[in-house]
N, C-alpha and C positions, 0 to 999 in steps of 0.2 A: 867198894870208897872211895872219897874223894882224895888219894891219896897224896897230894903234890906237899911235899917237902918246903920247907922253908928254903933249905939250898938252890930247890930246883929253880927259884926266882930271882933269889938275890946272888948277886958275886961277890966277891972276895972285896974286892974294891966298895962295898956297898951299894953299886948303882943293881938296877932292878934289869936281869936280861933282855934281852929284845926279842927274844928266842926262847922257847923251852920245849921239852918234850915230857911224854909218859908214854907208857906200857900200856898199849889197850888189852883188858882184862881177858877178852873173850879171844883174843887173836894172841898175845903176847907178842905183838909187835909194836915197836916204837912209834908216836903220832908225832911229829913237828907242831908247834902252834905261836901264835906271834902274839906279844904282850903288849897290847897298845899303849899309845904316849898316856892317855887318861890312867889306863890301869895301872902302869907304872909309876904315877904319881901315886894311886891310890893306894898302892902297892907298899912303896916308899913309907908312908904315914904308918902303916899297919903295922910294916917288920919294925918300925922307930919305938912303935911301944914295947915294955916290958913284956916279955914272954911268961906264960905259968909253969906251972911242972909239964904240961903236954906240950913242951917247947920244939919238938922236933920238926910238926905240923905247920903248914900255911894255913890251915883250915881244921885248928884241932875240934875235939869232941868237949863238948862241957858235959856229957854223961858216964865216958869212960874213957881208959887212955887209948891213945891213937886219933888217927883223923874222923872228922866226921863222915856218917854212912850216906850212902847214895840217897839214900831214906830220908835221912835229915838233909839233904839237900834238896829234895824234893818238893818239903815241907816248907822251907825259906821261899823257894820260887814260890810256890801256891801262896802263902804269905805276901812277898813282895807284888803279886800279879794283882789281889783283892787288895791290896793298900793302894794301887795305883786307878782303882774303878774298872778292873778287866775281867773277862770271866775266866776261872782258874781252869775249866772243862777244856777253854781254846787254846793255851799257852800251859808248857812246861818245860821241863830240863830238856827232853827231846825234842820239842819243837825251837827252841831255841838254838841249839846246836844246829836244826837244819834251817831255821833263817839266813844264819848266815852267809852258807855257802850256796843257798839259792839267790839270795842276793847279790854276790861274787856270780854265778852262772848266768843271770840273767845281762848283768854289765859286760860282762868278758867272754861269755859262750865257749869255755874252756872247760870243758868235762872232765880232762885228765887233771887238768889242777885241782878240781874239785874231790876226783878219786884220793890223789895223793894228803888232800887237807881231811879227809874223812878215813883215809887208813885202809880203806877198800882195796881188797886184793883184786876184786875183776869189775873193769868197766858198765857191766850190766849190773853190778850189784849200785852202784851209782846212779844209776840211770833211773833205777826201780825206785832206790832212796829218794830221788827227787821229784819221782811220781809224773814221770812223760811217760807218755802212751804212744802208740805209732803214731796217732794222728798228730799230735804235736810235732813229732819228727817231718811228717810228712808237711804240716805247713809252712815248718820250717826251710823245708827243702824247695818247695815251692819260689821263697825269694830269692833262689840263684838259678838262672838259665844260663847252662853250661850244657 
C-alpha cells in the first residue's frame, strides 16, 4: 500500500514538512525522504481540500477504506506515462524511484548517500541496484592517477 498518512506530510502549524519518513515493508526500517518545494506547494493545495470519509490517508483509495494499493499507484503511473506519449513498458513506479538516485549519483558520485536514500542495508546491494558492472568501476578508476 502507498500508506502515507496526512499527518506524515502536514505539520500542526499547517506547513508541509521538508522531510518525511516511511517504513519499508520488506525490511521494516524507516527511510527518510525530502519533499521538494514544488511537491509541498501541491500538497498544501491537496490538503486544503475537504477530506472525505477516508480522511486519514494522504492518498486515499476510492475503492475501499484505507490508502491506495501499490497496484492502484502503478496503474496511475502507467496512465500518466501514456498521457505524455511515453512507452509504459519503459517507465514505471520502480524506474521512477531508481531514476532520481541515478541522477544524484551521476552528479555527486556518493554511493553511501544513495544507499541511505534507498534504505539499503548493504553497499553491494546499492551498487547492483544502480546497475554498475565491474567495467564501469574500472572505467571510473582509470580517471585517477594515484
